[in-house]
N, C-alpha and C positions, 0 to 999 in steps of 0.2 A: 542423418540416416533417413531414407525414404521408407514409407510404410511397408512396401513389398520387401525391401531388404531387412527390415525388422522382423516381419513375418517369417521370412526364410530363416533368419538366425534363430527365432523362437522354435521353428520346426526342427532345425538341426539339433538344438538343445533337447527338444522332446524325443527325438530319435535315439539320442545317446542316453538320456537319464530317464525316459519313459514317463516323466511327470514334471510339470512346472508349476510355480506358485506366482500368483498375480503380484503380490507385493515385492517379490524378489525381482521379477521381470521389470517392474516399474522403476526400480533402483538402477538396474543394469543399463536400461535403455533411456533413463532420464526422461520418462514420459509419465503421464497420469495413469493410475490404475484403471480408470475408465477406458483409456486408449488401449490398454493391454487387454481388457475384457473384450473390446471390439475385435482385436487381433485374433483372440482365441475363438470368438464366435465365427470369424471368417474361416479359420482353420477347421472348425467343427462342421460348418456348412460345406467345406470342400472335402470332408470325410477323413481328414488327417488326425483329428483330436476329438475327445469327448470332454466336455466341460464338467468339472467337479467343483465342490465347495472350495473356494479360494484358489482355484487353478484349473488344470486340465491334465488328462492322461492321453498317452499316445494310442491311436487306433492301430493295432498291429495287423490289420488286414493286409496280406502279402500282395493283393492285387491292386493296391493303390499305386499310382504313378506319381512319385515325388517330383517337384520342380527340377529342371536341369541344373539350375545354379545351386541347388542343394546337393544333388547327386554328384556333381563333379568334384566335390570335396571329400567324397567317400573313397576309402581304399586307394589313396593316391599312390602309395608305394607299390601296391599290387599291380595297379594299371601300368605303372612305369616298367615293372618287370615284363609284363606282357608286351608292351610297346617295344622294348629292346629286342625281344626275340623276333617279333614280326618285322622289325626293321631289317634284321638279318636275312629275312625270307624274300624281301622285295628288292628286285634289281632295277638299276637305271633303265629308263625307257619302258617300263611295264605300264600296263593299263590296270587300274584297280577301282573297286567300289568300296566305299565305307558307309556304314549306317550312321545314325544319329545319336549314337550312344556316347556317354562320357568316356568310355574306354577308347572309342574311336578317336576322340579328340586327343587323348594322350598319344595314340598311335601316330596320328598325322604330325604332331609336334616332333616325334622322333624321325619321321620320314623326311624331314626338310633337308637333310644332307644328300638325298637322292636327286638325280638329274633327269629331266625330260619325262617325268611321270604324267600320265593322264589319269585324272582323278574324277570319278562320278560320285556325287553324294547327295543325300536329302537333308543334310545337316546345315542349318544356318550358322551354328557355331564354328563348324569346320570351314565354311566359306569365308567367314570373317578371319579365322585363324590363318588361312592360306593366302590372304590378300597380298602378302609380301612375296609370294612365290609366282606371281602371274607371269613374270619374264622367264621363268624356268619350267613351269608346268602348264598343262592344259587342264583347266578346271571346269567341269560341267555340273550345273545344278539341275536337279530333276524337275523342279517346279512342283506345284501341288498346293494343297491347303496347309497353311501354317498351324501346326499344333502347338499351343503355348507351353504345355508342360514339358515337352522335350525339345523345344526349338527345332522341331522337325517338320519337313514338308511330306504330306501323306495324301493318300486318296487316289482316285482313278488316273489322274494326270501324271502323278509320280510313277505309278506302275506301268503306264503306257510308255513313258520315256525309258524306264529301265529295260523294258522288253525290246527296245530298239538297238541295244548294245550287247556285245559279248566281250568279256575282258579276260585278262590273265588270272586275276585273283579277286574274290570278294571276301571281305572280312566283316563279320557281324558279331554282335554280342547278344546276350540273352539274360532275362532275369532269373531263370530257373533251368536246371538241367536234371532230368529224371530218367533213370535207366529204362524203366517200363514204358515210357511214353514219348520221350524226345526232349526238345528244348522249347522254352516258352517266354512270352513277354506278358506284361500286365495289361497291355492295350492292343486291341484288334487291329487298329490301323497301323501301328508300328509292326506288328506281326505279319500283316499282309504285305507291307513294303519289303520286309526282310525275306519273306517267301520268294517274292519276285527276283530279288537280288540273287538269291541262291541259284536260280535258273539261268543267270546271265554270266557265268564264269566257268573256267576250267577247274581252278583250284578253289575249294570252298572252305574257308577257315572260320571256326567259332572261337572267338576270344572271350573267355570268361574267367573271373577270379574264383579262387577255390570256395568262396562262400555260397556260390550258386549251385554246387553239386548237391543232389539230394532234395532239392526244393521243387515245388510246382507253382504255376501261376495261371492266369486266366486263359490267355490266347496262345494256341500252339503255333510256333513258327515252322517246325519241321521235325522229321525223324532222323536218326543217325545215318541212315543211308543217304541223306541229303548233304552230308559234309565229308571232306577228306581229312581234315586236320583240326585238332583242338589245341589251343594255346592257353596256358593257365599260369598262375604266379608261383605255384609250388607243387611238389610231387603229389599226385592224387593217391588215394588208398590203393592197395594191391587189388581190391575188388574192382575198382574203377579201371585201373590199368589193364587188368584181364579182360574186362568188358570191352574196352577200346580195341584191344587186340583181336577179339572175337569178331568185332564189327569192321575190322580192316581200316581203322582210323588211327592215324599217327597222332600221338599225344606228346606235346612239347612243353617243357617247363624249364626254369633256370638251370638246373643240374643236368638236364638232358640235351639241351640245345647245343648244336655244334658251335 
């Protein structure tokens, strides 16, 4: 196991259990305790953990951006439900934009049965995932600066490219959705790219699992007037459903989807 793979595994264990112990990790990964201490020091320097006597505890700051290879293992079943609904919304021959979220990766896997799609994305992971679709689809990369934590291309070049197109549907995700303020990301570069995406489509879809409702994060992506549809993995509360109706937003979840 590479050091980065081990650190990501430790980070996932931290996320679930909130604390880890050096001696236990040393046995699990068959490395010295000194190696584990260096791993924990790196996670502390990156802001994910706080070292304690004999181990470390999770830094539960909601504005932290976890590595993509860690996030893609979260809420897999929920993302699959969202992906199945969105697959039913996308027709052959359409033009779509997908962001660099782990939810978008689940969506693009479900879309592989579609024919003649034009896909624009700033996701390195999606470009790799769709390499086997080049004979069927037209795939455009935004270009831009590679942001390691999300395997995403961001920055002025990304936004310039996105402004050059107008598509049928844009599908983005968010880290937090708050009734009083809108929807948010933990990173301002990701948020800026998603804002530009929303200006480049007729139908604007926010794809978020139910854990995101009622949360806030650092960088605002947009207001509810910026989207047409919310797709989530289970029925929201009556309060949220009423709110979406008031905003003129269609809300789809497994029990509601046609």
